[in-house]
C-alpha positions in Angstrom: 135.2 75.2 115.3 138.4 75.4 113.6 141.1 76.7 115.8 144.4 78.6 114.4 146.2 75.5 115.2 143.8 73.3 113.0 144.4 76.0 110.2 148.0 76.0 110.4 148.0 72.0 110.3 145.7 72.2 107.4 148.0 74.6 105.4 150.9 72.5 106.0 149.1 69.6 104.6 147.7 71.2 101.6 150.3 73.7 100.4 152.7 71.9 98.2 153.9 74.8 95.9 153.0 78.5 94.9 151.0 76.6 91.9 149.9 72.8 92.3 151.0 71.0 89.1 149.8 67.6 88.0 151.2 65.9 85.2 150.8 62.1 85.5 152.8 59.4 84.0 149.8 56.9 84.1 147.8 58.8 81.6 149.4 57.8 78.2 146.3 55.9 77.8 144.0 59.0 78.3 146.0 61.4 75.8 145.0 64.1 78.2 148.0 64.0 80.8 149.4 67.5 80.4 146.2 69.4 79.6 146.0 70.8 83.2 149.3 72.8 83.6 148.7 74.4 86.8 145.7 75.1 89.4 145.0 77.8 91.9 146.9 77.4 95.1 145.1 76.4 98.4 142.9 79.2 99.8 141.5 79.8 103.5 138.4 81.9 103.7 137.7 84.0 107.0 135.0 86.0 108.3 131.8 86.0 106.3 133.4 84.7 103.2 131.8 81.7 101.3 133.2 82.4 97.8 136.4 81.3 96.2 137.9 81.8 92.8 139.1 78.6 91.3 141.6 78.7 88.1 143.0 76.5 86.0 145.8 76.9 83.2 144.8 74.3 80.5 146.6 73.8 77.3 145.8 70.9 74.9 149.3 71.1 73.2 147.9 69.6 69.7 146.1 72.2 67.4 144.2 69.4 66.2 142.5 68.8 69.5 140.5 71.3 71.7 139.4 71.7 75.0 135.7 71.6 75.4 134.8 71.6 78.9 136.9 72.5 82.2 135.0 72.1 85.6 135.9 71.6 89.5 134.5 68.9 91.6 134.1 70.2 95.1 134.2 67.5 97.9 133.2 69.2 101.2 134.5 68.4 104.7 131.4 66.1 105.4 130.5 64.6 102.0 127.0 63.4 101.5 125.3 62.4 98.3 126.6 63.9 95.0 129.5 66.4 95.4 128.9 69.9 93.9 130.3 70.8 90.4 131.5 74.3 89.5 132.2 75.2 85.5 135.3 76.9 84.7 135.4 79.2 81.6 138.2 81.0 79.3 136.4 84.0 77.9 139.8 85.8 76.8 141.0 82.3 75.1 144.3 82.5 76.8 144.1 78.9 78.4 143.1 80.5 81.7 140.0 79.0 82.8 138.2 80.5 86.0 135.0 80.4 87.9 133.5 81.2 91.3 131.9 78.9 93.7 129.8 80.4 96.7 128.9 77.3 98.7 132.0 77.1 101.3 129.7 77.3 104.3 130.9 74.5 106.5 134.0 74.9 108.3 136.8 72.5 107.5 138.9 71.8 104.3 137.2 71.2 100.9 139.1 69.1 98.3 138.8 70.6 94.8 139.4 68.3 91.9 139.7 70.0 88.5 139.3 68.2 85.2 139.4 69.2 81.5 137.9 67.1 78.2 138.6 67.5 74.8 137.1 67.4 71.4 137.5 63.6 71.3 135.9 63.1 74.6 139.0 62.4 76.6 139.0 63.6 80.1 142.2 64.4 82.0 143.1 63.1 85.3 142.1 65.5 88.1 144.3 68.3 89.3 143.9 69.2 92.9 143.8 72.0 95.3 142.0 73.0 98.6 139.8 75.8 100.2 139.5 75.7 104.0 136.8 77.6 105.6 138.0 78.9 108.7 136.1 79.8 112.3 133.3 82.2 111.7 134.1 84.7 114.4 137.4 85.6 112.6 137.6 88.9 110.3 138.2 88.6 106.9 142.0 89.4 107.1 142.9 86.2 109.4 145.5 84.7 109.7 147.4 87.6 110.2 149.0 87.2 113.6 152.5 87.7 112.9 154.5 90.2 110.7 155.3 87.3 108.1 151.4 86.9 107.6 150.8 90.7 107.3 148.0 91.6 104.9 148.8 94.4 102.3 147.0 97.5 102.9 146.4 99.8 100.2 146.9 103.6 100.7 143.6 105.8 101.0 141.6 102.8 100.4 138.2 102.6 102.4 138.8 101.3 105.8 138.8 97.6 106.4 136.8 96.0 109.4 139.0 94.0 112.0 138.4 92.2 115.2 140.1 90.4 118.0 138.3 87.4 117.7 140.2 85.1 120.2 142.6 85.4 123.3 145.9 87.0 122.1 144.7 88.0 118.7 146.5 90.6 117.1 146.5 92.0 113.6 149.3 92.8 111.3 149.2 94.8 107.8 152.2 96.3 105.8 152.7 98.9 103.3 155.5 100.4 100.9 156.6 103.7 102.4 158.2 106.1 100.3 161.1 108.4 101.8 160.0 111.7 103.3 156.3 110.9 102.9 153.9 111.1 105.8 151.3 108.3 106.3 148.4 108.4 108.7 147.3 105.2 110.6 143.7 105.5 111.7 141.4 103.4 113.9 138.0 104.3 114.1 134.3 102.8 115.0 135.8 100.9 117.8 133.5 99.3 120.3 133.7 100.6 124.0 136.1 97.9 125.1 138.3 97.9 122.0 141.5 99.9 122.9 143.5 99.5 119.9 147.4 99.8 120.2 149.1 101.0 117.1 152.6 100.1 116.5 155.0 100.4 113.4 157.7 98.3 112.8 160.9 98.6 110.6 161.6 96.4 107.6 162.8 93.4 109.7 159.1 93.3 111.4 160.7 93.3 115.1 162.2 96.8 115.6 159.5 99.2 116.8 159.8 102.5 115.4 156.7 104.3 116.9 153.5 103.4 119.0 150.5 105.2 120.4 150.5 105.9 124.1 146.5 104.9 124.4 145.5 107.0 127.4 141.7 106.9 127.8 141.1 106.1 124.1 139.0 102.9 124.2 136.1 103.2 122.0 137.4 106.4 120.3 138.9 107.5 117.1 143.0 107.4 116.9 145.3 108.4 114.5 149.3 108.0 114.3 151.1 109.9 111.7 154.5 108.8 110.8 157.1 110.0 108.2 159.0 107.2 106.3 162.7 107.5 106.8 163.5 105.7 103.4 161.7 103.6 100.8 160.7 100.2 102.1 158.5 97.7 103.4 157.0 98.6 106.9 154.6 96.9 109.1 151.8 98.0 111.5 150.9 95.7 114.5 147.5 96.3 116.2 146.4 94.5 119.4 144.2 95.3 122.2 145.5 97.1 125.0 143.5 94.6 127.5 144.2 91.1 126.0 141.4 89.7 128.1 138.6 91.5 126.2 138.1 89.5 122.8 135.5 88.2 120.7 133.7 89.2 117.2 132.2 92.2 118.9 135.7 93.6 120.0 136.1 95.3 116.5 137.6 98.5 114.7 138.0 100.0 111.3 141.4 100.4 109.9 142.9 102.7 107.1 146.6 103.9 106.3 146.2 107.2 104.2 148.1 110.3 102.9 146.8 114.0 102.8 146.9 114.7 99.1 143.4 116.5 98.2 140.1 115.5 96.9 140.9 114.2 93.5 141.8 110.6 92.9 142.2 107.8 90.2 143.3 104.2 90.1 146.2 102.6 88.7 145.6 99.0 88.4 147.3 96.0 86.4 148.9 92.6 86.5 152.7 91.7 86.8 153.8 88.5 85.1 156.8 86.7 84.0 157.7 87.4 80.3 158.6 83.9 79.7 156.2 81.7 81.5 153.1 84.0 81.9 152.9 83.1 85.6 152.0 85.8 88.1 154.8 87.4 90.1 154.1 87.5 93.7 154.6 90.7 95.7 156.3 92.8 93.4 156.8 96.6 94.5 155.0 99.2 92.4 155.8 102.9 93.2 155.5 106.2 91.2 157.8 109.1 91.3 155.2 111.4 93.0 155.2 109.4 96.3 152.5 106.4 95.8 153.4 102.7 96.3 152.0 99.2 97.0 152.6 95.5 96.6 151.5 93.2 94.0 148.8 90.7 95.4 149.6 86.7 95.2 147.9 86.3 91.9 150.3 89.1 90.3 147.8 92.1 90.2 148.3 95.5 91.9 146.1 98.4 92.7 147.3 102.1 93.7 144.7 104.5 94.7 146.2 107.8 93.9 146.2 111.5 92.8 145.8 112.1 89.2 148.4 113.7 87.0 151.5 112.9 84.9 153.9 110.3 86.5 156.2 107.5 85.8 155.3 104.3 87.7 158.1 101.6 88.2 157.8 97.8 89.2 160.5 95.8 90.8 160.7 92.1 91.9 163.4 89.8 93.2 164.8 87.9 90.5 163.6 90.1 87.5 164.7 93.2 85.7 162.8 96.3 86.7 160.7 98.1 84.4 159.1 101.6 84.1 156.8 103.8 82.2 155.0 107.2 81.9 151.6 107.6 82.8 149.0 110.5 82.5 145.7 110.0 84.6 142.7 112.3 84.8 140.4 112.7 87.8 138.3 109.5 88.5 140.0 107.7 85.7 140.9 103.9 85.9 144.4 103.3 84.2 145.2 99.8 83.6 149.3 99.2 83.3 150.3 95.5 82.8 154.0 94.6 83.2 155.9 91.5 81.9 159.1 91.4 83.7 162.2 89.7 82.2 164.1 87.3 84.6 167.5 88.5 85.7 170.5 86.5 85.9 170.9 83.4 83.6 169.7 83.7 80.2 166.6 81.5 79.3 166.6 79.6 76.1 163.9 77.3 74.5 164.7 73.7 73.7 162.3 71.3 72.2 162.5 67.8 70.2 161.0 64.4 70.1 161.4 61.6 72.5 162.1 58.3 70.8 163.2 54.6 71.5 166.2 52.9 69.6 163.5 51.8 66.8 162.0 55.5 66.3 158.8 55.0 68.3 157.6 58.2 70.1 157.8 57.8 73.9 155.9 59.1 76.8 158.8 60.4 79.0 159.6 63.0 81.5 162.1 65.5 80.2 164.0 67.6 82.9 166.4 70.3 82.1 168.0 72.9 84.6 165.0 72.5 87.1 162.3 72.7 84.7 160.5 69.7 83.3 157.5 68.7 81.1 156.5 65.3 79.5 156.2 63.8 75.9 153.0 62.1 76.2 150.8 63.7 73.4 151.5 60.6 71.2 154.0 62.1 68.9 157.0 62.2 71.6 157.2 66.0 71.5 158.4 68.1 74.1 159.0 71.7 74.5 160.7 73.8 77.4 162.0 77.2 78.3 165.1 76.6 80.7 167.6 78.9 82.5 171.2 78.5 81.4 173.7 77.5 84.4 176.4 79.6 85.5 178.5 78.0 82.6 176.0 78.8 79.9 175.0 75.0 79.7 171.9 72.9 79.8 171.9 69.5 81.5 169.2 67.6 79.8 167.7 64.3 81.4 164.7 62.1 80.0 163.3 59.3 82.2 160.9 56.7 81.1 159.9 53.4 82.6 161.7 50.4 81.3 164.4 52.3 79.9 167.7 53.7 80.6 167.8 57.4 81.8 169.1 59.7 79.1 171.5 62.7 80.0 173.3 65.0 77.8 175.1 68.5 78.5 174.2 71.1 75.9 175.8 74.3 75.1 173.6 77.2 74.1 174.3 76.8 70.4 172.8 73.2 70.5 169.4 74.1 72.5 167.5 74.4 69.5 165.8 71.1 68.5 167.4 68.4 70.4 165.8 64.6 69.7 166.3 62.2 72.4 166.8 58.7 71.7 166.4 56.5 74.8 168.0 52.9 74.9 167.0 49.8 76.8 168.3 49.5 80.3 171.4 47.4 80.3 170.9 43.9 82.0 173.6 44.9 84.6 172.9 48.4 85.2 171.9 49.6 88.8 168.5 49.6 89.8 166.5 51.1 92.6 164.2 50.0 95.4 161.4 52.3 97.1 159.9 51.0 100.0 156.3 52.5 100.4 154.0 52.7 103.5 150.5 53.9 103.2 148.0 55.3 105.4 144.9 57.8 105.3 145.9 61.4 105.6 143.8 64.0 107.4 143.3 65.9 104.1 141.5 63.0 102.6 144.4 61.9 100.7 146.8 58.9 101.0 150.1 59.4 102.7 153.1 57.5 101.0 156.4 57.3 102.9 159.5 55.2 102.5 163.1 55.0 101.4 164.8 54.9 98.0 167.9 52.9 98.0 170.0 51.2 95.2 170.6 47.2 95.0 173.1 47.6 97.9 171.0 49.5 100.2 173.0 52.8 99.8 170.3 55.9 99.9 169.6 57.5 96.8 168.8 61.0 95.8 165.8 60.5 93.6 162.7 62.1 92.2 159.8 60.4 93.6 156.4 60.7 91.6 153.0 59.3 92.7 149.8 60.5 90.9 151.1 63.9 89.7 152.7 64.8 93.1 156.4 64.7 93.4 159.3 65.3 96.0 162.8 64.1 96.4 164.8 61.9 98.7 167.9 64.0 98.8 168.5 64.5 102.6 171.1 61.9 102.9 168.9 59.0 104.3 166.9 58.4 101.0 163.7 59.1 102.9 160.7 60.5 101.1 157.0 61.6 102.2 154.1 62.3 99.7 150.2 62.9 100.3 148.5 61.9 97.0 145.2 61.3 95.6 144.1 57.8 94.4 143.2 57.4 90.6 139.7 56.4 89.5 140.4 52.7 90.4 141.7 53.6 93.9 145.3 53.0 93.0 148.4 55.0 93.2 151.4 54.7 90.5 154.3 55.2 92.2 157.8 56.1 90.3 161.5 56.8 91.2 164.1 58.5 88.9 167.6 58.8 89.5 170.6 59.7 87.1 172.6 56.6 86.2 170.0 54.2 87.8 167.1 52.3 86.2 163.6 54.0 86.8 161.4 52.3 89.3 157.5 51.8 89.1 155.0 50.2 91.1 151.3 50.3 91.3 150.0 50.5 94.9 146.4 49.8 96.0 146.1 51.3 99.8 
């Protein structure tokens, strides 16, 4: 049975970023290198959950080529025979393909490989994510043993069922409080050995504000009422008074509510980046009549509130806030989606073509102010939205195997249509060396590690790319460490890119 430590190790292995992006240099021959832009991040299923939703953002990039099929191959922890396949669909024609799979029954980590094929019968390389099935005794809200792992609780939602499934288990939830509003935290339907201590902590997650006394309360309903001193995030910690009592049967129901009457409606929606369309995690949504919540990791939100006329506002770090006026009738579901503009640097669109000195289109990586894409659709075209730096400038790079790196600093007036011409590397130009040690990883991938140096052995700060995974060797010693999938031939194509140094390429056969 998976312990919490095993789950933490699995998450450390599989969580590479909020969205896992696969863009492979080695797919120039397939023509589908950039179809799958992103996939759903790794997930862990607790309690009785055996179903997970799988998503992929798929764009062909060519109006003459369409996507005909997107599917997920599911590799279980103990694969035997043919792996299950789940189809993903795009009913809204917005490039977001989605499907559910309900066969996550065996404990352990499942490798999810997502593919796309086009009208020319070309299949993309796989994009990869993971689903981990945790131990069966845990409730549906695990892992939530620290305030940093607190699950968002919806005010006035139906009670959620929790348990103290192992020794020392505790549960944390969080909610957004409005100054002057009174909130009630209720635990009910407790088993006779479940004596839940309720504690409310301040926004730092460590300062205790109030707690129940727990005198002869085992197995009984208990309610803690508390008035929020200000707008902000507050945490609720729940633990069993006697930590020696634990197990799936040491359980209780939890709800956080406000006393506002018998009439209710639902305010729901999605919060996304106005430029990229990506979901914005954990935005704060609040109304001027005292209701609030966080956005979920997928960018959606839900507030269960009294009907009427009110103003709803959304705030998120790094974005301009947005508000609008809403009218809601009793029992009505109102959908309000928000597209937030990034605050700070202005974003501009750059596009163009990557060519060699003879005018031939190139498959290259284009990098500008932290954003990157590939010019591998056959015509050398690239298209990016990037933030300007503090000087209002954009530093544009291009890297292509066998050619000298390209670098140019652009002012905003030049960032419309920029063609990149790449030259052959000079015979005496600097070159880099990557050492590469490979070994099997617990996740089923291959671990690659080594150093990046120049010809004199000096460590380099470089981007290291291998079968769609990337990292940087910028800690001063030139070290890098990656876990990557093998391609259909069991090989790994390893690249290194560094400004002013010839690109590195090597094919590994672990």
